[in-house]
Backbone as a printed PyTorch tensor [residue, N CA C, xyz], in Angstrom:
tensor([[[ -5.0680,  -6.3420, -39.6170],
         [ -3.9820,  -5.6490, -38.9720],
         [ -4.4410,  -4.2270, -38.6330]],

        [[ -4.7340,  -3.9540, -37.3650],
         [ -5.1070,  -2.6010, -36.9630],
         [ -3.9100,  -1.6550, -37.0610]],

        [[ -4.1730,  -0.4730, -37.5830],
         [ -3.1600,   0.5810, -37.6250],
         [ -3.7210,   1.7790, -36.8740]],

        [[ -3.0330,   2.1810, -35.8280],
         [ -3.4570,   3.3110, -35.0020],
         [ -2.5020,   4.4590, -35.2830]],

        [[ -3.0620,   5.6070, -35.6740],
         [ -2.2460,   6.7780, -35.9550],
         [ -2.5640,   7.8690, -34.9430]],

        [[ -1.5240,   8.4040, -34.3240],
         [ -1.6660,   9.4570, -33.3210],
         [ -0.8630,  10.6620, -33.7940]],

        [[ -1.5100,  11.8110, -33.8390],
         [ -0.8160,  13.0610, -34.1370],
         [ -0.9460,  13.9410, -32.9160]],

        [[  0.1860,  14.4280, -32.4130],
         [  0.1570,  15.2680, -31.2180],
         [  1.2930,  16.2720, -31.2670]],

        [[  1.1480,  17.2940, -30.4620],
         [  2.1730,  18.3250, -30.3930],
         [  3.4330,  17.7290, -29.7740]],

        [[  4.5720,  18.0900, -30.3290],
         [  5.8460,  17.5750, -29.8220],
         [  6.1130,  18.0810, -28.4130]],

        [[  7.0110,  17.3630, -27.7370],
         [  7.4130,  17.8100, -26.4130],
         [  7.3600,  16.7310, -25.3470]],

        [[  6.8600,  15.5560, -25.6920],
         [  6.8310,  14.4790, -24.7130],
         [  8.1280,  13.6890, -24.7710]],

        [[  8.4500,  13.0700, -23.6710],
         [  9.6870,  12.2850, -23.6030],
         [  9.5150,  10.9610, -24.3480]],

        [[ 10.6400,  10.3340, -24.6440],
         [ 10.6150,   9.0150, -25.2800],
         [  9.8750,   8.0130, -24.4050]],

        [[ 10.0140,   8.1490, -23.0930],
         [  9.3300,   7.2450, -22.1630],
         [  7.8110,   7.4340, -22.2310]],

        [[  7.3530,   8.6650, -22.3450],
         [  5.9160,   8.9250, -22.4400],
         [  5.3460,   8.3760, -23.7430]],

        [[  6.0730,   8.5500, -24.8260],
         [  5.6110,   8.0260, -26.1120],
         [  5.5960,   6.5060, -26.0770]],

        [[  6.5980,   5.9120, -25.4730],
         [  6.6450,   4.4440, -25.3500],
         [  5.4610,   3.9370, -24.5470]],

        [[  5.1130,   4.6470, -23.4560],
         [  3.9640,   4.2670, -22.6290],
         [  2.6640,   4.3870, -23.4230]],

        [[  2.5550,   5.4180, -24.2460],
         [  1.3740,   5.5890, -25.0930],
         [  1.2440,   4.4240, -26.0650]],

        [[  2.3350,   4.0630, -26.7110],
         [  2.3300,   2.9400, -27.6530],
         [  1.9150,   1.6520, -26.9520]],

        [[  2.4680,   1.3940, -25.7880],
         [  2.1170,   0.1830, -25.0330],
         [  0.6490,   0.1800, -24.6370]],

        [[  0.1750,   1.3260, -24.1620],
         [ -1.2250,   1.4210, -23.7490],
         [ -2.1880,   1.2200, -24.9020]],

        [[ -1.9140,   1.8600, -26.0290],
         [ -2.7810,   1.7100, -27.1970],
         [ -2.7750,   0.2730, -27.7080]],

        [[ -1.6110,  -0.3440, -27.6990],
         [ -1.5080,  -1.7360, -28.1360],
         [ -2.3220,  -2.6450, -27.2260]],

        [[ -2.1740,  -2.4710, -25.9340],
         [ -2.8820,  -3.3030, -24.9630],
         [ -4.3960,  -3.1460, -25.0710]],

        [[ -4.8600,  -1.9160, -25.1520],
         [ -6.3070,  -1.6610, -25.2420],
         [ -6.8740,  -2.2280, -26.5400]],

        [[ -6.1490,  -2.0840, -27.6300],
         [ -6.6140,  -2.6110, -28.9120],
         [ -6.6710,  -4.1310, -28.8790]],

        [[ -5.6750,  -4.7330, -28.2840],
         [ -5.6340,  -6.1900, -28.1400],
         [ -6.8620,  -6.6790, -27.3720]],

        [[ -7.1830,  -6.0090, -26.2760],
         [ -8.3230,  -6.3920, -25.4410],
         [ -9.6590,  -6.0890, -26.1140]],

        [[ -9.7600,  -4.9370, -26.7450],
         [-11.0450,  -4.4900, -27.2910],
         [-11.4980,  -5.2860, -28.5020]],

        [[-10.5670,  -5.6320, -29.3890],
         [-10.9940,  -6.3060, -30.6170],
         [-10.3650,  -7.6800, -30.8110]],

        [[ -9.5850,  -8.1060, -29.8380],
         [ -8.9960,  -9.4380, -29.9100],
         [ -7.8810,  -9.5740, -30.9380]],

        [[ -7.2910,  -8.4560, -31.3260],
         [ -6.1890,  -8.5060, -32.2920],
         [ -4.9380,  -9.0510, -31.6170]],

        [[ -4.1550,  -9.7830, -32.3710],
         [ -2.8810, -10.2580, -31.8370],
         [ -1.9270,  -9.0740, -31.7190]],

        [[ -1.2200,  -9.0460, -30.6140],
         [ -0.2840,  -7.9530, -30.3320],
         [  0.6700,  -7.6970, -31.5050]],

        [[  1.1540,  -8.7590, -32.1040],
         [  2.1230,  -8.6500, -33.1920],
         [  1.5370,  -8.0100, -34.4440]],

        [[  0.2060,  -8.0030, -34.5550],
         [ -0.4270,  -7.4480, -35.7540],
         [ -0.7940,  -5.9750, -35.6090]],

        [[ -0.6630,  -5.4310, -34.4160],
         [ -1.0760,  -4.0480, -34.1480],
         [  0.0680,  -3.1000, -34.4800]],

        [[ -0.2440,  -2.0960, -35.2770],
         [  0.7400,  -1.0830, -35.6620],
         [  0.3380,   0.2520, -35.0400]],

        [[  1.2980,   0.9640, -34.4890],
         [  1.0540,   2.2910, -33.9190],
         [  2.0400,   3.2650, -34.5600]],

        [[  1.5080,   4.3470, -35.0970],
         [  2.3290,   5.3930, -35.7060],
         [  2.1020,   6.6700, -34.9090]],

        [[  3.1730,   7.2380, -34.3840],
         [  3.0840,   8.4830, -33.6170],
         [  3.7800,   9.5780, -34.4140]],

        [[  3.0270,  10.6320, -34.6930],
         [  3.5860,  11.7940, -35.3850],
         [  3.5950,  12.9690, -34.4220]],

        [[  4.7320,  13.6060, -34.3070],
         [  4.8350,  14.7890, -33.4630],
         [  4.8920,  16.0280, -34.3570]],

        [[  4.0990,  17.0210, -33.9930],
         [  3.9550,  18.2280, -34.7880],
         [  4.4520,  19.4240, -33.9760]],

        [[  5.2400,  20.3150, -34.5760],
         [  5.6500,  21.5190, -33.8580],
         [  4.4370,  22.3890, -33.5150]],

        [[  4.5370,  23.1400, -32.4380],
         [  3.4310,  24.0120, -32.0170],
         [  3.0830,  25.0440, -33.0790]],

        [[  4.0270,  25.3610, -33.9320],
         [  3.7720,  26.3140, -35.0100],
         [  3.0070,  25.6890, -36.1700]],

        [[  2.8480,  24.3810, -36.1410],
         [  2.1700,  23.6620, -37.2180],
         [  0.8460,  23.0480, -36.7740]],

        [[  0.3600,  23.4020, -35.6100],
         [ -0.8800,  22.8480, -35.0610],
         [ -1.7580,  24.0180, -34.6490]],

        [[ -2.9320,  24.1260, -35.2550],
         [ -3.7930,  25.2800, -34.9950],
         [ -5.2210,  24.8510, -34.7160]],

        [[ -5.8960,  25.6830, -33.9540],
         [ -7.3340,  25.5390, -33.7070],
         [ -7.9280,  26.9390, -33.7890]],

        [[ -8.9840,  27.0860, -34.5690],
         [ -9.6050,  28.3950, -34.6950],
         [ -8.6770,  29.4280, -35.3090]],

        [[ -7.8350,  29.0060, -36.2460],
         [ -6.9080,  29.8850, -36.9580],
         [ -5.8290,  30.4810, -36.0590]],

        [[ -5.5600,  29.8370, -34.9330],
         [ -4.5090,  30.2850, -34.0220],
         [ -3.6260,  29.0800, -33.7170]],

        [[ -2.3270,  29.2140, -33.9790],
         [ -1.4330,  28.1000, -33.6690],
         [ -1.2440,  27.9970, -32.1590]],

        [[ -0.8200,  26.8400, -31.7190],
         [ -0.5630,  26.6750, -30.2900],
         [  0.5690,  27.5800, -29.8310]],

        [[  1.5500,  27.8020, -30.6850],
         [  2.6420,  28.7140, -30.3330],
         [  2.1080,  30.1260, -30.1230]],

        [[  1.2110,  30.5640, -30.9990],
         [  0.6070,  31.8950, -30.8610],
         [ -0.2380,  31.9810, -29.6020]],

        [[ -0.9890,  30.9300, -29.3390],
         [ -1.8470,  30.9080, -28.1490],
         [ -1.0050,  30.9960, -26.8760]],

        [[  0.0880,  30.2380, -26.8240],
         [  0.9820,  30.2850, -25.6590],
         [  1.6070,  31.6660, -25.4990]],

        [[  2.0040,  32.2570, -26.6150],
         [  2.6140,  33.5800, -26.5770],
         [  1.6060,  34.6110, -26.0680]],

        [[  0.3610,  34.4900, -26.5060],
         [ -0.6940,  35.4210, -26.0970],
         [ -1.0530,  35.2520, -24.6170]],

        [[ -1.0690,  34.0030, -24.1530],
         [ -1.4500,  33.7220, -22.7650],
         [ -0.2950,  33.9090, -21.7870]],

        [[  0.8970,  34.0990, -22.3170],
         [  2.0610,  34.3490, -21.4620],
         [  2.5120,  33.1320, -20.7910]]])
């Protein structure tokens, strides 16, 4: 049973997340021959204040870049 975990910054619509889940499921099914029913996808959305690169959160980066 493949389990795919995606962590991304919040802000996408329910339709975009649904499309991501469908796409990941389809590609996994094709790539490794897993049955669709056995594929699990977990999407975690993180606030911009909780996601950082180089000790700078995305919220800080956006604020700095205007």
